[in-house]
mmCIF entry with sequence, helices, sheets and N, C-alpha, C, O atoms, coordinates in Angstrom:
data_MODEL
# 
_entry.id   MODEL 
# 
_entity.id                         1 
_entity.type                       polymer 
_entity.pdbx_number_of_molecules   1 
# 
_entity_poly.entity_id                      1 
_entity_poly.type                           'polypeptide(L)' 
_entity_poly.nstd_linkage                   no 
_entity_poly.nstd_monomer                   no 
_entity_poly.pdbx_seq_one_letter_code       MTADGVINVVLLALAVVTAVYLMVALIFPERF 
_entity_poly.pdbx_seq_one_letter_code_can   MTADGVINVVLLALAVVTAVYLMVALIFPERF 
_entity_poly.pdbx_strand_id                 A 
# 
loop_
_entity_poly_seq.entity_id 
_entity_poly_seq.num 
_entity_poly_seq.mon_id 
_entity_poly_seq.hetero 
1 1  MET n 
1 2  THR n 
1 3  ALA n 
1 4  ASP n 
1 5  GLY n 
1 6  VAL n 
1 7  ILE n 
1 8  ASN n 
1 9  VAL n 
1 10 VAL n 
1 11 LEU n 
1 12 LEU n 
1 13 ALA n 
1 14 LEU n 
1 15 ALA n 
1 16 VAL n 
1 17 VAL n 
1 18 THR n 
1 19 ALA n 
1 20 VAL n 
1 21 TYR n 
1 22 LEU n 
1 23 MET n 
1 24 VAL n 
1 25 ALA n 
1 26 LEU n 
1 27 ILE n 
1 28 PHE n 
1 29 PRO n 
1 30 GLU n 
1 31 ARG n 
1 32 PHE n 
# 
_struct_asym.id          A 
_struct_asym.entity_id   1 
# 
loop_
_struct_conf.conf_type_id 
_struct_conf.id 
_struct_conf.pdbx_PDB_helix_id 
_struct_conf.beg_label_comp_id 
_struct_conf.beg_label_asym_id 
_struct_conf.beg_label_seq_id 
_struct_conf.pdbx_beg_PDB_ins_code 
_struct_conf.end_label_comp_id 
_struct_conf.end_label_asym_id 
_struct_conf.end_label_seq_id 
_struct_conf.pdbx_end_PDB_ins_code 
_struct_conf.beg_auth_comp_id 
_struct_conf.beg_auth_asym_id 
_struct_conf.beg_auth_seq_id 
_struct_conf.end_auth_comp_id 
_struct_conf.end_auth_asym_id 
_struct_conf.end_auth_seq_id 
_struct_conf.pdbx_PDB_helix_class 
_struct_conf.details 
_struct_conf.pdbx_PDB_helix_length 
HELX_P HELX_P1 AA1 ALA A 3  ? ILE A 27 ? ALA A 3  ILE A 27 1 ? 25 
HELX_P HELX_P2 AA2 PRO A 29 ? ARG A 31 ? PRO A 29 ARG A 31 5 ? 3  
# 
_struct_conf_type.id          HELX_P 
_struct_conf_type.criteria    ? 
_struct_conf_type.reference   ? 
# 
loop_
_atom_site.group_PDB 
_atom_site.id 
_atom_site.type_symbol 
_atom_site.label_atom_id 
_atom_site.label_alt_id 
_atom_site.label_comp_id 
_atom_site.label_asym_id 
_atom_site.label_entity_id 
_atom_site.label_seq_id 
_atom_site.pdbx_PDB_ins_code 
_atom_site.Cartn_x 
_atom_site.Cartn_y 
_atom_site.Cartn_z 
_atom_site.occupancy 
_atom_site.B_iso_or_equiv 
_atom_site.pdbx_formal_charge 
_atom_site.auth_seq_id 
_atom_site.auth_comp_id 
_atom_site.auth_asym_id 
_atom_site.auth_atom_id 
_atom_site.pdbx_PDB_model_num 
ATOM 1   N N  . MET A 1 1  ? 0.851   -1.186 -0.020 1.00 0.00 ? 1  MET A N  1 
ATOM 2   C CA . MET A 1 1  ? -0.013  -0.007 0.001  1.00 0.00 ? 1  MET A CA 1 
ATOM 3   C C  . MET A 1 1  ? 0.902   1.259  0.013  1.00 0.00 ? 1  MET A C  1 
ATOM 4   O O  . MET A 1 1  ? 2.038   1.246  0.486  1.00 0.00 ? 1  MET A O  1 
ATOM 5   N N  . THR A 1 2  ? 0.324   2.325  -0.534 1.00 0.00 ? 2  THR A N  1 
ATOM 6   C CA . THR A 1 2  ? 1.049   3.576  -0.563 1.00 0.00 ? 2  THR A CA 1 
ATOM 7   C C  . THR A 1 2  ? 0.911   4.268  0.816  1.00 0.00 ? 2  THR A C  1 
ATOM 8   O O  . THR A 1 2  ? 0.119   3.849  1.660  1.00 0.00 ? 2  THR A O  1 
ATOM 9   N N  . ALA A 1 3  ? 1.698   5.329  1.012  1.00 0.00 ? 3  ALA A N  1 
ATOM 10  C CA . ALA A 1 3  ? 1.592   6.038  2.289  1.00 0.00 ? 3  ALA A CA 1 
ATOM 11  C C  . ALA A 1 3  ? 0.169   6.625  2.472  1.00 0.00 ? 3  ALA A C  1 
ATOM 12  O O  . ALA A 1 3  ? -0.372  6.630  3.578  1.00 0.00 ? 3  ALA A O  1 
ATOM 13  N N  . ASP A 1 4  ? -0.422  7.118  1.360  1.00 0.00 ? 4  ASP A N  1 
ATOM 14  C CA . ASP A 1 4  ? -1.754  7.671  1.427  1.00 0.00 ? 4  ASP A CA 1 
ATOM 15  C C  . ASP A 1 4  ? -2.758  6.573  1.877  1.00 0.00 ? 4  ASP A C  1 
ATOM 16  O O  . ASP A 1 4  ? -3.655  6.829  2.681  1.00 0.00 ? 4  ASP A O  1 
ATOM 17  N N  . GLY A 1 5  ? -2.581  5.364  1.342  1.00 0.00 ? 5  GLY A N  1 
ATOM 18  C CA . GLY A 1 5  ? -3.452  4.260  1.709  1.00 0.00 ? 5  GLY A CA 1 
ATOM 19  C C  . GLY A 1 5  ? -3.329  3.939  3.174  1.00 0.00 ? 5  GLY A C  1 
ATOM 20  O O  . GLY A 1 5  ? -4.339  3.728  3.846  1.00 0.00 ? 5  GLY A O  1 
ATOM 21  N N  . VAL A 1 6  ? -2.080  3.895  3.704  1.00 0.00 ? 6  VAL A N  1 
ATOM 22  C CA . VAL A 1 6  ? -1.890  3.595  5.102  1.00 0.00 ? 6  VAL A CA 1 
ATOM 23  C C  . VAL A 1 6  ? -2.515  4.710  6.000  1.00 0.00 ? 6  VAL A C  1 
ATOM 24  O O  . VAL A 1 6  ? -3.135  4.420  7.024  1.00 0.00 ? 6  VAL A O  1 
ATOM 25  N N  . ILE A 1 7  ? -2.337  5.948  5.596  1.00 0.00 ? 7  ILE A N  1 
ATOM 26  C CA . ILE A 1 7  ? -2.940  7.038  6.387  1.00 0.00 ? 7  ILE A CA 1 
ATOM 27  C C  . ILE A 1 7  ? -4.425  6.938  6.372  1.00 0.00 ? 7  ILE A C  1 
ATOM 28  O O  . ILE A 1 7  ? -5.048  7.173  7.408  1.00 0.00 ? 7  ILE A O  1 
ATOM 29  N N  . ASN A 1 8  ? -5.036  6.607  5.272  1.00 0.00 ? 8  ASN A N  1 
ATOM 30  C CA . ASN A 1 8  ? -6.489  6.478  5.191  1.00 0.00 ? 8  ASN A CA 1 
ATOM 31  C C  . ASN A 1 8  ? -6.979  5.366  6.111  1.00 0.00 ? 8  ASN A C  1 
ATOM 32  O O  . ASN A 1 8  ? -7.984  5.528  6.803  1.00 0.00 ? 8  ASN A O  1 
ATOM 33  N N  . VAL A 1 9  ? -6.278  4.247  6.120  1.00 0.00 ? 9  VAL A N  1 
ATOM 34  C CA . VAL A 1 9  ? -6.684  3.086  7.003  1.00 0.00 ? 9  VAL A CA 1 
ATOM 35  C C  . VAL A 1 9  ? -6.567  3.478  8.445  1.00 0.00 ? 9  VAL A C  1 
ATOM 36  O O  . VAL A 1 9  ? -7.434  3.135  9.249  1.00 0.00 ? 9  VAL A O  1 
ATOM 37  N N  . VAL A 1 10 ? -5.495  4.206  8.807  1.00 0.00 ? 10 VAL A N  1 
ATOM 38  C CA . VAL A 1 10 ? -5.279  4.609  10.197 1.00 0.00 ? 10 VAL A CA 1 
ATOM 39  C C  . VAL A 1 10 ? -6.384  5.544  10.596 1.00 0.00 ? 10 VAL A C  1 
ATOM 40  O O  . VAL A 1 10 ? -6.975  5.366  11.661 1.00 0.00 ? 10 VAL A O  1 
ATOM 41  N N  . LEU A 1 11 ? -6.690  6.534  9.787  1.00 0.00 ? 11 LEU A N  1 
ATOM 42  C CA . LEU A 1 11 ? -7.769  7.507  10.107 1.00 0.00 ? 11 LEU A CA 1 
ATOM 43  C C  . LEU A 1 11 ? -9.109  6.797  10.249 1.00 0.00 ? 11 LEU A C  1 
ATOM 44  O O  . LEU A 1 11 ? -9.900  7.123  11.134 1.00 0.00 ? 11 LEU A O  1 
ATOM 45  N N  . LEU A 1 12 ? -9.361  5.827  9.378  1.00 0.00 ? 12 LEU A N  1 
ATOM 46  C CA . LEU A 1 12 ? -10.633 5.103  9.414  1.00 0.00 ? 12 LEU A CA 1 
ATOM 47  C C  . LEU A 1 12 ? -10.684 4.294  10.701 1.00 0.00 ? 12 LEU A C  1 
ATOM 48  O O  . LEU A 1 12 ? -11.734 4.246  11.343 1.00 0.00 ? 12 LEU A O  1 
ATOM 49  N N  . ALA A 1 13 ? -9.614  3.672  11.091 1.00 0.00 ? 13 ALA A N  1 
ATOM 50  C CA . ALA A 1 13 ? -9.582  2.881  12.309 1.00 0.00 ? 13 ALA A CA 1 
ATOM 51  C C  . ALA A 1 13 ? -9.839  3.771  13.518 1.00 0.00 ? 13 ALA A C  1 
ATOM 52  O O  . ALA A 1 13 ? -10.607 3.414  14.411 1.00 0.00 ? 13 ALA A O  1 
ATOM 53  N N  . LEU A 1 14 ? -9.182  4.953  13.540 1.00 0.00 ? 14 LEU A N  1 
ATOM 54  C CA . LEU A 1 14 ? -9.410  5.888  14.637 1.00 0.00 ? 14 LEU A CA 1 
ATOM 55  C C  . LEU A 1 14 ? -10.856 6.342  14.712 1.00 0.00 ? 14 LEU A C  1 
ATOM 56  O O  . LEU A 1 14 ? -11.416 6.464  15.802 1.00 0.00 ? 14 LEU A O  1 
ATOM 57  N N  . ALA A 1 15 ? -11.442 6.582  13.601 1.00 0.00 ? 15 ALA A N  1 
ATOM 58  C CA . ALA A 1 15 ? -12.820 7.056  13.562 1.00 0.00 ? 15 ALA A CA 1 
ATOM 59  C C  . ALA A 1 15 ? -13.758 5.982  14.110 1.00 0.00 ? 15 ALA A C  1 
ATOM 60  O O  . ALA A 1 15 ? -14.698 6.275  14.849 1.00 0.00 ? 15 ALA A O  1 
ATOM 61  N N  . VAL A 1 16 ? -13.473 4.694  13.719 1.00 0.00 ? 16 VAL A N  1 
ATOM 62  C CA . VAL A 1 16 ? -14.313 3.612  14.185 1.00 0.00 ? 16 VAL A CA 1 
ATOM 63  C C  . VAL A 1 16 ? -14.152 3.420  15.698 1.00 0.00 ? 16 VAL A C  1 
ATOM 64  O O  . VAL A 1 16 ? -15.149 3.233  16.395 1.00 0.00 ? 16 VAL A O  1 
ATOM 65  N N  . VAL A 1 17 ? -12.948 3.460  16.208 1.00 0.00 ? 17 VAL A N  1 
ATOM 66  C CA . VAL A 1 17 ? -12.677 3.276  17.574 1.00 0.00 ? 17 VAL A CA 1 
ATOM 67  C C  . VAL A 1 17 ? -13.354 4.402  18.373 1.00 0.00 ? 17 VAL A C  1 
ATOM 68  O O  . VAL A 1 17 ? -13.983 4.135  19.396 1.00 0.00 ? 17 VAL A O  1 
ATOM 69  N N  . THR A 1 18 ? -13.234 5.619  17.929 1.00 0.00 ? 18 THR A N  1 
ATOM 70  C CA . THR A 1 18 ? -13.841 6.713  18.637 1.00 0.00 ? 18 THR A CA 1 
ATOM 71  C C  . THR A 1 18 ? -15.365 6.605  18.653 1.00 0.00 ? 18 THR A C  1 
ATOM 72  O O  . THR A 1 18 ? -15.975 6.895  19.682 1.00 0.00 ? 18 THR A O  1 
ATOM 73  N N  . ALA A 1 19 ? -16.014 6.191  17.533 1.00 0.00 ? 19 ALA A N  1 
ATOM 74  C CA . ALA A 1 19 ? -17.452 6.043  17.472 1.00 0.00 ? 19 ALA A CA 1 
ATOM 75  C C  . ALA A 1 19 ? -17.913 4.970  18.416 1.00 0.00 ? 19 ALA A C  1 
ATOM 76  O O  . ALA A 1 19 ? -18.916 5.141  19.107 1.00 0.00 ? 19 ALA A O  1 
ATOM 77  N N  . VAL A 1 20 ? -17.187 3.845  18.460 1.00 0.00 ? 20 VAL A N  1 
ATOM 78  C CA . VAL A 1 20 ? -17.547 2.718  19.400 1.00 0.00 ? 20 VAL A CA 1 
ATOM 79  C C  . VAL A 1 20 ? -17.383 3.191  20.826 1.00 0.00 ? 20 VAL A C  1 
ATOM 80  O O  . VAL A 1 20 ? -18.239 2.919  21.668 1.00 0.00 ? 20 VAL A O  1 
ATOM 81  N N  . TYR A 1 21 ? -16.278 3.910  21.122 1.00 0.00 ? 21 TYR A N  1 
ATOM 82  C CA . TYR A 1 21 ? -16.060 4.410  22.480 1.00 0.00 ? 21 TYR A CA 1 
ATOM 83  C C  . TYR A 1 21 ? -17.173 5.348  22.909 1.00 0.00 ? 21 TYR A C  1 
ATOM 84  O O  . TYR A 1 21 ? -17.643 5.270  24.044 1.00 0.00 ? 21 TYR A O  1 
ATOM 85  N N  . LEU A 1 22 ? -17.598 6.227  22.026 1.00 0.00 ? 22 LEU A N  1 
ATOM 86  C CA . LEU A 1 22 ? -18.695 7.157  22.370 1.00 0.00 ? 22 LEU A CA 1 
ATOM 87  C C  . LEU A 1 22 ? -20.009 6.427  22.616 1.00 0.00 ? 22 LEU A C  1 
ATOM 88  O O  . LEU A 1 22 ? -20.762 6.774  23.527 1.00 0.00 ? 22 LEU A O  1 
ATOM 89  N N  . MET A 1 23 ? -20.280 5.407  21.793 1.00 0.00 ? 23 MET A N  1 
ATOM 90  C CA . MET A 1 23 ? -21.504 4.637  21.979 1.00 0.00 ? 23 MET A CA 1 
ATOM 91  C C  . MET A 1 23 ? -21.505 3.883  23.316 1.00 0.00 ? 23 MET A C  1 
ATOM 92  O O  . MET A 1 23 ? -22.524 3.824  24.003 1.00 0.00 ? 23 MET A O  1 
ATOM 93  N N  . VAL A 1 24 ? -20.349 3.307  23.674 1.00 0.00 ? 24 VAL A N  1 
ATOM 94  C CA . VAL A 1 24 ? -20.229 2.572  24.923 1.00 0.00 ? 24 VAL A CA 1 
ATOM 95  C C  . VAL A 1 24 ? -20.381 3.577  26.089 1.00 0.00 ? 24 VAL A C  1 
ATOM 96  O O  . VAL A 1 24 ? -21.040 3.284  27.087 1.00 0.00 ? 24 VAL A O  1 
ATOM 97  N N  . ALA A 1 25 ? -19.782 4.723  25.949 1.00 0.00 ? 25 ALA A N  1 
ATOM 98  C CA . ALA A 1 25 ? -19.880 5.761  27.030 1.00 0.00 ? 25 ALA A CA 1 
ATOM 99  C C  . ALA A 1 25 ? -21.317 6.174  27.213 1.00 0.00 ? 25 ALA A C  1 
ATOM 100 O O  . ALA A 1 25 ? -21.730 6.440  28.342 1.00 0.00 ? 25 ALA A O  1 
ATOM 101 N N  . LEU A 1 26 ? -22.102 6.241  26.150 1.00 0.00 ? 26 LEU A N  1 
ATOM 102 C CA . LEU A 1 26 ? -23.512 6.644  26.242 1.00 0.00 ? 26 LEU A CA 1 
ATOM 103 C C  . LEU A 1 26 ? -24.335 5.538  26.899 1.00 0.00 ? 26 LEU A C  1 
ATOM 104 O O  . LEU A 1 26 ? -25.242 5.801  27.688 1.00 0.00 ? 26 LEU A O  1 
ATOM 105 N N  . ILE A 1 27 ? -23.985 4.249  26.542 1.00 0.00 ? 27 ILE A N  1 
ATOM 106 C CA . ILE A 1 27 ? -24.779 3.145  27.066 1.00 0.00 ? 27 ILE A CA 1 
ATOM 107 C C  . ILE A 1 27 ? -24.428 2.828  28.527 1.00 0.00 ? 27 ILE A C  1 
ATOM 108 O O  . ILE A 1 27 ? -25.293 2.473  29.327 1.00 0.00 ? 27 ILE A O  1 
ATOM 109 N N  . PHE A 1 28 ? -23.105 2.969  28.856 1.00 0.00 ? 28 PHE A N  1 
ATOM 110 C CA . PHE A 1 28 ? -22.647 2.652  30.234 1.00 0.00 ? 28 PHE A CA 1 
ATOM 111 C C  . PHE A 1 28 ? -21.957 3.885  30.836 1.00 0.00 ? 28 PHE A C  1 
ATOM 112 O O  . PHE A 1 28 ? -20.747 3.855  31.063 1.00 0.00 ? 28 PHE A O  1 
ATOM 113 N N  . PRO A 1 29 ? -22.717 4.988  31.103 1.00 0.00 ? 29 PRO A N  1 
ATOM 114 C CA . PRO A 1 29 ? -22.088 6.186  31.622 1.00 0.00 ? 29 PRO A CA 1 
ATOM 115 C C  . PRO A 1 29 ? -21.452 6.031  33.003 1.00 0.00 ? 29 PRO A C  1 
ATOM 116 O O  . PRO A 1 29 ? -20.556 6.797  33.361 1.00 0.00 ? 29 PRO A O  1 
ATOM 117 N N  . GLU A 1 30 ? -21.912 5.035  33.791 1.00 0.00 ? 30 GLU A N  1 
ATOM 118 C CA . GLU A 1 30 ? -21.348 4.890  35.104 1.00 0.00 ? 30 GLU A CA 1 
ATOM 119 C C  . GLU A 1 30 ? -19.925 4.359  35.084 1.00 0.00 ? 30 GLU A C  1 
ATOM 120 O O  . GLU A 1 30 ? -19.244 4.397  36.108 1.00 0.00 ? 30 GLU A O  1 
ATOM 121 N N  . ARG A 1 31 ? -19.459 3.863  33.938 1.00 0.00 ? 31 ARG A N  1 
ATOM 122 C CA . ARG A 1 31 ? -18.107 3.328  33.899 1.00 0.00 ? 31 ARG A CA 1 
ATOM 123 C C  . ARG A 1 31 ? -17.101 4.411  33.543 1.00 0.00 ? 31 ARG A C  1 
ATOM 124 O O  . ARG A 1 31 ? -15.900 4.144  33.571 1.00 0.00 ? 31 ARG A O  1 
ATOM 125 N N  . PHE A 1 32 ? -17.542 5.636  33.204 1.00 0.00 ? 32 PHE A N  1 
ATOM 126 C CA . PHE A 1 32 ? -16.586 6.653  32.753 1.00 0.00 ? 32 PHE A CA 1 
ATOM 127 C C  . PHE A 1 32 ? -16.591 7.875  33.669 1.00 0.00 ? 32 PHE A C  1 
ATOM 128 O O  . PHE A 1 32 ? -15.845 8.825  33.434 1.00 0.00 ? 32 PHE A O  1 
# 
């Protein structure tokens, strides 16, 4: 993969992790 491809994959992974973290924080607010 090119550098641009790697950067896109990293940004996509960060976006997915952030979205999942926010959903979990909304569902289980007592844990945060």
